[in-house]
N, C-alpha and C positions, 0 to 999 in steps of 0.2 A: 574426862574434862581438853581442850583445845589444847593443838596438838601448838608449841611455839612455832610465831614468826622470826625463819633463820633470815629471808630475802633480807640482800644489803639493803642498806642504810645510805640513799645517796644525796647526793647538796647538788643543786646547777650552778651552774658563772654563763650566762648570755656575756657572753665576747662578741662585741661587738668593734670593728672600725671605723673611725670620725668621718666625717662630713668632706663631701668636698672642700676644697682649697683652692687655691691657681698654688701653680708654684712659679709657674713665668708668665712674664709681660705678654705683649702679640711681636714685640720681632726677637724672642728667646731667651731674653736677660734675666735671669735666677732675680726671687724675692729671699730673701732667708725664711729659705728654712722651719727655723730655729720660734716663731714671728706670727710664718699666714693662721689667716683666723680663716674660721669655712663662711664663706665665695654662698649665694642665693644659694644658689642648688642647693649645698649643704646644710646649711642654713631651714630646710622645705627635704631635708634625707633624715636630719634630725626629728624633725616633728612629728612626721611616719610612724620611726621607729618605736618613738612617747607612742601613740595614740596603738600605735597596733598592738604594747606592755601594755596600755591603758583600758583595751577590747577583749584582756584575755584574760586582765586579776589579773595581770604579774604585779607582784609586790619585791621590791627591794629588803635584805638588811644593810646592804657594803655595796658601796660608789666607786671606782679604780677606777683613776685615767693615772696617765704617762705625767704628766705637770704639763706638755707644750698645751698652748690655747687651743687646737687646733679639740685633742685631744674636752678639752674641759669644758668650750663651747657647747661642745656635740651632746652632755652627761648630761651636763644646763639645760641644755635641753628636752631633752629624753625625760626626767626629771616631772619639770614644768607638764613636760605633751598629757604624761605618765596622771598627769594631778602628786605624788607626790613632793614634791618642788621644796612644799612646809614641815614640809621630817626635816627634823634639825641634825638625825641619826646619818640624812644623808648630805652632808657635805661632803662634798669628791675626798678622796684619799688617796694623795702624790705616791706612786710609789718610780722611783728617777728608775727603775732597774728595767721600767717596761718601754725607756724610749723607743727608739723607732732604729731600727738597725740607722746605726750613722754613714753618709760620705763626706769622701774629701773632696780636693779644689775639680771643679769643672773641670776647671783650664789647662789644670797638669795630665790631663786627659786625652794618650793622643787622638786628632781623628780616628784611623782607626780603629783603634779601640775604642769608642766609641760608646755602639751598638752595645760589644758585651755589656759595660759599666755597668747600665740599668738593668741588661736582661736578663745576667746570664748567675744574678743572683735571684731569680725564681723564671727558670724552668728543668725542669725532671727534680730526679733525684741532685739537691744541689752537691758538688762539695764540699769542708767543709770553710776548706783556704779560701774560695773566692768569698773577692771583694767586693762592696755593692763602690759602686762608685771612685773607690781607686782610696776604698776610707775601713771602713769596718770590719772581718771576715764577716761568717754565717757563723764559724764555731765558734767567737766572740760575742758576738752579743748572745748563744745557749747562753752561754758560762754566767753570764746575767741573768737570760728570762725562767731560765729550765729553775735555782736557788729560791727564786719568786713563786712561783707557783705554786714551788715545792712548801715558798713556808706558810701561801695562802691558805695550802689543804692539811697543812698543823693547827691551825687556827679554829678550835673549832665551834664561835659562838653564834658566826651564819649560818643560815639556809639556801638562803638564793643571795647572792651576787653579780654585780651589773662590772663588765671588763668594760671599756670605748680606751678599745690602744691602736695599732697601725698595724699595717699589709703583713708587713716582715714579719714583730716578734706574732705577731695572731696568726699566722703562716708558725713559728717554730710550736706556737703552744697544741694547733692542731696537728703537729705533725709527732711530735709525742704522744696529745693523745688516742690519735691510730693507728699508731707502727709499738708505745713501749718500748720504746729507741729514741737514744740520742740520733736523731734521722730527721733534713730540710725535704720535704715537699718543698719545692715550690712550685710545681703547677695547683697550688692550691689557689683558686681564684679568690679574691679582695675585695670584693663591689666597695664606694666611695657608701658608708649609713648603711651596709649590710651587719645582719645579727649571727648569729654559730653559735648554739645550742650544746654547750657539755655537762655530762653527771657522771660525779668522781665519787665513790667509792672511800672507806677508811682505809683499803689494801692499796697498795698507792701503785696499778699495774687494774686494779679496779675504773675507767670509764667508759667512757659509753658517750659519740657521736651520734646525738639523736639528727640534727638538717647542719646544715654545712651556707653558709651565702647566701642568707635571706637577706633582698634587700624589699623593705614591705614597701616605699609604692612602685614596685614594676619587679615579682617577682617570676614570674616569667624572663625578665630578662632580655624578652626577641631582638634588642639593636645591640646587646654583644657581643661581640667578634675579636677586643684586642682589646692588652692586659693593662695598669694598672702605669707600668714601666713604661711598651712600647705605645702610650699615646706623651709619659712628659720625654720622651726619645727625639720625634717629631715635632713636642712643641719647641725642645732647647734645640734642637741643630738649626732650625731657622736664624741665631744667632752669631753659628760656625762658621 
């Protein structure tokens, strides 16, 4: 008799960051972050990701978004470009607990503390008490993100899921997968429109990180030298 197959059964999470959006106007004044749509570059990034999934023959069982317009628009464009937009089971599900880490009032942040407020949550091993733009702390974000991922893993009716989320939330998920602990690795780059692939088994500690921050339009990212938050800080400081 053949030996029983004892290999772990793992399922696949494709974890994306939404495509590029415009958070500040040319003078550095912020747009309401809960409403910004994809800009032209972000639309192209989402379409490129969808074509990459199509070329690889990837089919999704479920699609989950945070509910912010930039995640919904990215997911819909990925589904269209991957040839799955007509499948009724793939209407994006909104999980609000996967909302991006929430900032406070930019105008309330003293000028001397501004850079740290922008970049502090995304540098090295981040303290849980570090707040993002004077708002939500990294620990508070993990308090809502980790249980949501546990809930997703406990649901048996999917094999391949697409999550379209945000840079901070993705870092929280990737940090958990890489360390198996309640840690936040702020230096994990998440370019706009990027794809990460994570496999999960039945054991809560069974995570396999296949790849991180793959950007289909430019997978080698030759021009990338700054982080998203460094770029946004430079845009905002024009108006200070």
